[in-house]
N, C-alpha and C positions, 0 to 999 in steps of 0.2 A: 504493500500500500504506500510505501514511501515514495514510489514513483509518481503517484497521483499528485502529491504536493509539489515535487520538483518539476513536473510537467507544466502545471498551471502557473507556477511562479515565474516561468520564463516565456509565457505566451506573448507574442507580439501582435501588433495591429494586423488584422486580416488573416492571421494564420489559424484557421478554425479546423483544418483537417485533422489536427492533432487530437481533437476530441473524439474522433470516430472510434478509436480503439477501446474507449470506455463505455461503448454502447453495445446492446445486444442486437440480434438480427432484426428486431422490430423497431430499432432506433431509440429504445428507452435506456436511460442510464442504469447501470448495474446497481442493485440494492447493496451489493458488497462494499460499495464506495462509502456508504453511510458511516461506517466505523472509523473512517479516516477524517477526523475533524479538521486538522490542518489542511488536508487536501481539499475538503469542501470549502474551507475559507478561501483558499487560493483560487478555486474554481469560481466562487462568488465574485471575487475581485476581478478576475480575468473577464468575466462576462460583461463588465461595464466598459470594455474596450471594443464592443461590437459595432459592426456596420449595419446598414439596412440589408434586409433579406438574410441575415445570419440567423436562420430559424433554429439552428442547433444551439446557439448561444442563448436564445430566448428560452428554449426548453431547459438548458443547463441552469439558467438563473432561477427559474421556478423550482427546479429540483434542489438546488443548493439552499435557497431561502427556506423551503419547506423543512428540510432536514436540519438546517442550522438552528431554526427556531425550536426544534424539539430534540436537541442533542441530549444524550444520556450523560448526566453530570458525573456518572461513575467512570466514564472513559475520557473526560476532559478535565484538565487541570483548572484551577481557579484563574490562572493567568490567561489560559486559552479561552475560557468563558468570557473574560473581559474583552479579549480581542474580537470575539464573535459579536458580542453585544454592541461594541463600538462600530464595527463594520456594517452591521445591519442598519444602523442609524446613519452612518456616514461612510460610504464607500471611499476608498483611498483616491481613486481617479477623480472623484468629484469634490474632493476636499482641498483645503488650502495647504500647500506643501509644508509651511513651517508649523502649523498646528498639528498636522499629521506626523511630522517629525518629532515634535515634543511628546505626543501621545505614544509613539512607538518607542522612544527612548525610555520612557517610564515603564512600559511593558517589558522591554528588553532587559531592564535592570532587575526585574523579578525572575528572569530566567536563571536557573541554577548554573547553566553552562555559559553564561555571558562572558565576554572578553572584557576585562577590567580596563585595559588600556584603550580599546576602541570606545567603550562607554564614556570614559573621561574625555576623550577627544570630541565625541559627539556633544557632550554637555558644554564643553568649552566653546565649541563652534556656535551653539545656540545662544549661550550667554553673551558672547562677544557681539554678535549681531543684534541681540536684544538691546544691549547697552547703546549701540549706535542708533537704533530706532528711537530709544528713549530721548537721546540728545536732540535728534531731529524733531521729535514731537514737541519738545520744550521750546525750540526755536520757532516752530509754527504757531504754538500757543501764544508766544509773545507777539508775533505778527497780528494775530486775531485780536488780542487785547489792545494793541496800539491802534488797530482799525476801529476799535470801539463797536464791534459788530452787534453785541447784545443790545446796545442802546439805539444804534442806527436802524437795526432791522428786528424790532421786537416781535414782528408778526411771523418771523421765520424760525425754523427748527435750528437750535444750536447743537450741532453734531460734529464738532471738530475732531474729537478723538476717534469717533466712529468712522469719520471720513478718512483719517490717516490710516486706521486699521484696514480700511477698504483698499486704499492705494498700495499699502505695504503688502497686501495679499497678491497684488498684481505684479509689482516690482519689489521683491523682497531682498534681492541680492545687494551686497554692500556698495557696489559701484554705481547703483542707481539712486544715490542720495538726492541729487538735484531733481530727478524725475519725480520722486515721491513728493518732494516739497512743492513743485509746480502743480502736479496733479491734485494734491490735497487742497491747495489754495483755489485752483480753478473750480474744483468740484464743490467747494464750500460756496462759491459765488453762484454756481449752477443750482445748488440746493436752495439758495435764497430766491433765485429767479423762478424756480419750480413753484414755490409757495406764492410768489407774486402772480404768476400766470394763472395758476389753478385755484387759488383761494382768495387772495387779497385784492387784486386789481379788477377793474371793470374791463369789458371787452374793448371799449374805446381806448382805454389807457394802454392795454397790452399791444394794441395795434400801433399806437404812437411809439411805444418802447421798441417794438420790433423794427420799425422804420429807422429809429435812431441807431440801433445796432447795425443795421445794413449800411448806414453812412459811416459809422465808426469815426466820428469827429467830435471834438469837445464842444463845438457849437451846436451839435445836434441835440444836446440836452435841453436847450431852450424850448419852452413850451410843455415840458414834461412836468407832472406833479412833483412836488418837492422831494418826496421819498424816493421817487424814480430817478431824480437827478442824482441823488446820493448813490443809488445802485449803479447808475451808469458811470459816474465818475470813478467809483471803486473798480469797476471792470476795466476802464481805460488805464488807471494807475497800475493795476496788477499786470496787464499785458505790456505796459512800458517796462516794468520790472523784469518780466519774462524775456522781453526783447533784449535787454542789457545782458542777461545771463546767456542766452543762446548766441548772441553776437560775440561775447567773450570767448565762447567755445568754437567760434568759426562756423556756426550753423544758423546764421541769421535768416536763411530761407525758411526755416521752420515756423517763424512767426506768422507768415502769410497763411500757411495751412492751419495754424492754430486759430487764427481769427475767422477763417472761412468755416471751420468746424463749429465754432461758437455761433456764428450767424445761422448756420444750418440747424443747429440745435434749437435756437430760439424760433426759427420758422416752424419747426415741429411743435413746439409748445404753443405757438399761436394757432396752428391748425387744430390742435387738441382743444384749445379754448373755444374756437369757433364751433367745433362739433358739440361741445358741452352746452353752449348757448342755443344751438339749434335743436338739440335733443336733450338729452341728459349729458450687390458687390461681390459684395463678395459673400459666397455661401457660408464661409466660416464666421464672418462678422454677423451675418443675418441669423445664423443658428445661435450664436452667443446672445444676440439681442432677444431672440425668442425665449431662451432660458431665463434671462434677467427680467423681461417684461412679464411673462406669464407667472413665474414664481412670485414676483412682487405682487401681482394682482390677486393671485390665489390667496396669498397670506394676508394682504392688507385691504381687500376691497370693502369689507364691512366698515372698518374704521374710517377709510377715506370717504365713503359715502356719507357718514355721519358728519364729516368736516365739510361737506359740499364739494368734494373733489370731482374731477372728471370721471365719467363712467369707466369702470374697469372692464377688462376683457371678460371677466366672469359675468358681469351684468349684461354686457353686449351679447354674449353667447346665449345666456338664458332667454333674452328677449328675441333674438334672431331665430332660435330653434325651438322656442317654447318648451324648455326643459327646466328641471329643478336645479337648484344651486349645486347639489352633489353631482348630478349628471354633467353639469357644465365643468366642474372641477376635474372630474375623471377624464373628460374629453381633452381638456387643456393639459392635464398631466401627460397624456399620450403624446401630445405635440412636443412637450419638453423632452420626453424620452427619445423621440425621433430627432430632435435638434441635437442631442448629445451624440447620436449616431452620425449625423452630418459632420459634426466637428471631428469625430474619430476618423472618419474617412478623409477629411481634408488634411488632417495631420499626417496621414500616411501617404497620400498621393503626391507626386512631384508637383511643384507649384512655383510660380515666379515670385511669390511672396516669401521672404526669408522665414525660416522656421522659428527663430526667436520671436518674431512679431506674432506668428500664429499662436505661440505658447502664451503670449500676453492676453490674446483674445480668449484663449481657453481659461486662463486664470481669472479673467473677469467673470466668466460663467461660474467658476468654482466659488468665488466669493459670494455671488448671489445664491448659489446652492446652500452655502453655509448660513448666510444671514436670513434667508427666507425659508429655511427647512422646517418641516413639521407644520406647514401652513400657518406659521407665525411670523409676523413682521417684527423681527428683532431689532431692526434699525429704528423704527418709530417708537419702540418700547424697549430701550436699551438697558433697563434696570434688571432684566432677566438673564437670558442666556448670553446676550451680547456682552454684558459685564464680565461674565466668566471667560468669554473668548478673549476680550481685551486684556484681562488680568493675566491669562495664561500666556499670551503672546508678547505683551509689552510691559508687564509689571513684575511678575514673579519669575525670578531666575531659577535655574535648576540647581539644586544642592550638589556640590562637588564631593 
């Protein structure tokens, strides 16, 4: 049975023929595999790397889940039970790499056969990077306080730490310090604009604001409501800061694309606002967007409707197809599953887009999977699981 674990531990994207030898003539997985809990766990994890039409992986996933949920505690160690419980809630492929690393380090430490030197090096690596992240977060916090964001934007959600957590989930490596800082600041502004467009402003106001962003000129703020003038000036100041940074690194061309991306994002917000008042690329990027949008809506649609937010995909699906909330969620969950398969295929196939960029798109989806897992909006309600995640990743070091 040891071969089962070693086989599935090394499954690569698209390599599903390897599963055939574990099936009987009818195509069913052998019941004898049930006793190999590490093998079942590896099988479960491997199934999340599936492509479309990988029927054998769909069957394998059902098989693995069924038997992992009912493992005989007499044949599994306490540590192995912890691994199974964690995996069923958070598959490794859909998790944030640093969080999964920390979890594995703690589980590995409980293994009697662990390598003490390897364990110490893993802890040291985690703690050193965590210390760098803590310093970065401190600098960004000072920027936010100097900006006086809480006073200037009292209508918006103050989620600075959560936003840094988000961006460090996408770019966690030490060499991406500037990237984390820029993205956190930009996304804090985007979060403010999200509340402006969807909750605080009138349709006429957001139309004026969108036109001002299209012009991207300090004089364009004339005629905007006072609070929007503050928002607009904050945006221009931040992008001037970003311009200095990218120019210093010889990448001034990036600023144009950053501005165009922001303009396009606000066009999308304006379109959503218009839909609300009237009613209620790439394949990899599209799939990541599907995961983020649908998991967000499934988890937070009730809360957002109470706030007078734009209709979520759950509400739209219910109305369009005349189905119940649960039926809508199940259908949208299937779309999320298919989107993950799209990403798996794109990561495997040759592409003109560099692999590191595709990994960042994957990491965005991973963060959304973690933050909106269990149909709970942990971003809007950070006092629960999100607090535990932030503490684990950015506060508590690993004892050496």
